[in-house]
N, C-alpha and C positions, 0 to 999 in steps of 0.2 A: 665172769662179771655178772653181778646181780641185776635182774630186771624187775621193774614194777609190774603191776597188773595190766598195763597197756603195752608192755614190751620195751619200755624205755630204760636204757642204762644210764643216761645222763640227760638232764634238762638242758634246753637251749640256753645259750648265752646272749643276752641282749645288750645294746649299747648302754653306757652309764646313765644317760638321760632317762632311760625307761626303767620302771620298776615292774618286774615280771610277777604276775599273779596267776598261779596255776589253778585251773578250774576243772575239777573232776565231776563227771555226771551232770546233773541238772541243777540250776538253769545253765544254759549255754553261755559262753564268754560274753557275747554282746548283750544278752539279756541281763546278766549279773552286773556288768559294767554300767548298764543303763540304770538298773535299780539302785546300785551304790551311788551313782552320781546324783540321782534324785534325792537320796537320803543323806547326802553330804558325807558319805563314807568313802568316797574315792577322791584322789588328788590328780592333778594334771601330771601326765607321764605314766600313770598306772596302765600297764599293758597286760590285759587279761588273755590267757591262751588255754587251749584244751590239749591234753595229751592223747585224746581219742584218735585212733587210727582211721576212723570212718571219714572224718572231715578235717581239713585244715581250717581252724577257727581261731580268730583273735580279734581283740577290740582295744582301742586306745582312748583314754579319757583325756580331754583337753579343756583348758579354760581360755576361751577366745578373748582377744582384745579388740575384735572388730565386730561389726553388726552381723545379724543373722544371714542376710543375703550373701555377704562375703564368706561367712563361716561355712556356708554350704559348699564352698569350693573344696573343702576337705574330702567330700565324697569322691570327687574326681581325682584329687591328689592321692588318695588311697588306691584308686584303680590304676593309675599310671605307675605307682610304686610297685603294686603286685605285677603289673606287666613287665617292668624292668627286672624284678627279682626272679620271676619265672623265666624270662629270657636269658638270664645269666646262668641258669641251671639246666634248662631243658635243651634237647637237641636243637640245632639251628633251624631245622626244617619244620619245627612245631612252634607256632606262634599264637598267642592269645589275642583276642579282639574284644572290643567293648560294644555292648548294645545298650543304648540309652534307656533308662537313666542309670542303671546300676548292675548290669549283668556282664559276666565274663563268658566268652564263647571260644570253643575250639572246633574247627571244621564245621562252623555254623550251628553247633549244638551248645546248649548252656552247660557250663561246667561249675558255675558258682556265682556269687553275688557280693556286692558291697552294701553296707547299711550305715545309716546315720540317724542320730537322735539328738534333739535339743529340748529344752524345757517347754512344756506345753503352753501354748498361747503367747510365746514370745514374738514380738513384732519384727517385721523385716528390717527396720532401722534400729532396733534395740540390740544391745550386746548381751548375748546369752551367758548365763552364769557358768554353764558347762556345755560340753559337746562330746558325744561318743561316736566313734566311727570304727567300723570293723569289716572284715571279709570272712566269707565262708566258701571253701572250695571242696568239691566232691573228689575224694581221693580214690575210692575203690568201689563205689556203688553199694547196693544192699547185699548183706551176707546171704540172704535167702532168695536172691533174684535168679529165677530159673531161666530167664531169657535175656541175658545181658545184651545190650546193643539194640534191643527191639524198639525202644523209644528213641526215635531219631532226633527228637528235640532236646534230649538230655544226654550227657556223657560224663565221664570221670577220667582221671589220669590213667587208671588201670586199663580201661577199655581203649584208650588212645595209645596204648603201648608204652607209656612212660610211668608206669606204676612203681618203678624202682627209684624215683626221685625221693630223696630223703625229706621226710616231714620236718625234721629238726633243721635241716639246711634251709628249707623254704621259710620257716618261721624266722630264723635268724636273718636271712637275706631280706625278707619283707620288712622286718623291723628297721634294718639299716637303710634300705632304700626309702622307706616312708619318712624317716627323719631327714634324709637328704632332700626329698621333695618338699617337705614342710619348710626347710631352710630356704630352698629356691623360691617357694611361694612368698615367704616373708620378705625376701630381698627383691624379687622381680615381679611380684604380683601373679595374677592368674594366667597371664599370657603363655609362659612355658608349659604349664599344666594343660591349658586349653589346646595348644598346638600338638602336644604329645598325644592327648586323648583323641583328638580328631584324626591323627595319623594312623590310629589303630581302630577307628570307628567302623563298625560293621554296616555295610550297605549305604555308605555315604554317597550322595548324588543319585540314589535310586529311590523309587517310590516305595514307601513303607506305610503301614497302618498301625497306629498306636491306639489301644483301647483303654478307657478309664471310666469307671463308674457307669458302664453301659453305653458310653458314647465312643464312637470310632472317629479318629482323626487320620485322614489320608493325604499324603502329599510327598513331594520330593524332599528327602533328607538333605538339607543344605549344610547343617552343622550346628554348633552351639553359639549362643550369644555370650556376652561377658559375664553373665551370671550362671551359666551352665544350663540355661533353658534350651529346649530343642526347637530348632527353626525348620519349619516345613513350608514349602512352596506349593500351594494348592493348585488344582487344575484351572482355577479362575485367575491364577497369577498372583493371588494374595499371599502375603507372608504371615504365617501363623506361628506364634511362640508359645510353647507348652511349658508351664512353670514346673521346674524340677521338684519344688516342695509339694505340689499337688500329687505327684506321682511317686513320691517316696514316703509320704505320710509324715514329713518332718515339719 
């Protein structure tokens, strides 16, 4: 069976609601989807994906019907969708966790991230013309890494002993789970997404420090509010809410 330059013999099959857009080389799927959305060259349901075997990368273009604050829920919806898709394929003893606002972790090390973009300058109560949300997961680390596993803060599927997971299966599974979770969000609101995300949240009810633009915020990680903002209880007993848009650049 013939293989392409990335070793693929067959492209992944996505649900009918999605239009697969294969992205080779640069820019990355999220960056290209973002650029195309800004230039009115993308449509809702366009699902950009990369055949590169270094990362699992994909991004979905949407046309929201709700305001920016609620549209930001898609960041967490994508995260729980990947958590479910990963859980369906990985060994049961290996579980992915979430680190606010957008990181995936395995064994307390970062394995990837989710990303979201909206039109620049759109207000919290405005309905954005488009939204791009995507994920990037490290599959096997750097090809020239002479000391794999040395950076305890970063990891990848290969180093975690699950490098045999099929990239094609992960892409297909994520696309299906993402649509299911979007449907759930449409019908039931943020609550199911919120509960699922917090169920896999790393260091919940523990003291954490979040740094942003040179400022550190320390407190007990209570959870998320209804907008996905991080709730910290400080040593003074005050409740601090950190805006998810400030920490994702959205």
